[in-house]
N, C-alpha and C positions, 0 to 999 in steps of 0.2 A: 504494500500500500504506500502510495506517495504522500509527500507532505501535505499537499492540498486536500487529499481525501481525509487525512487525519484531522486537519483543521476544520473541514466541513462537518465531520462527525462531532467534534468537540463543540463547535458553535451550535449545532442542533440540540445539544443537551443543556444549553444555558437557560437559566430562568429569565423571565421578562426583565427583571432589574439588571441582571448580568448582561443580557443582550443589549440593553440600553447603554450600559457603561461601555461595552465593547464597541458599539456603533459610534459613540462619541469619540472613543480613543482612535478608532480606525479613520474617522473623518479628519481628525487632527493630523494623524500620521500621513494620510494621503495628501492632505493640503500642503504639508511641509515638503513632501517629495515634489509636488507640482511647483511650489515656490522655488525650490532649489533648481529644478530643471529650467524654469523660466529665467532665473538669474544667470545660469550657465549659458543659456541661449543668447540672452542679451549681451553678456560679457564677450561672447565669441563673435558677435556681429550677425548672428543668424536672423535677428529681427530688424536689422538696419533697413532692408529693402521695404519691409512693411511700413516702417516709420516714414520713410521717404514718400511712399505712395499716399499715406494718410496726410502728410503735410502738403503734398501736391494737390490732393483733392480739396483740402481746406483752402488753399490759396486760390483754387478755381471756383470757390464759392459752393462747393458740394457738401458743406457741413452746416450745422446749425448750432448756435450757442446753447449750452445747457441751462 
């Protein structure tokens, strides 16, 4: 049995309160991973083209103030 199957079985046995705690923990964990990946992509320049496109669209009047 692989790790994922073991985790699935363990999660299936959690009480409602434990599942809620796990859900909160996992959301924080997943968000931290996403933030780290975004920061790495920004630092490496992977997002530069998207930023230039957005600035160009704004300069062309294709955006609205919030």
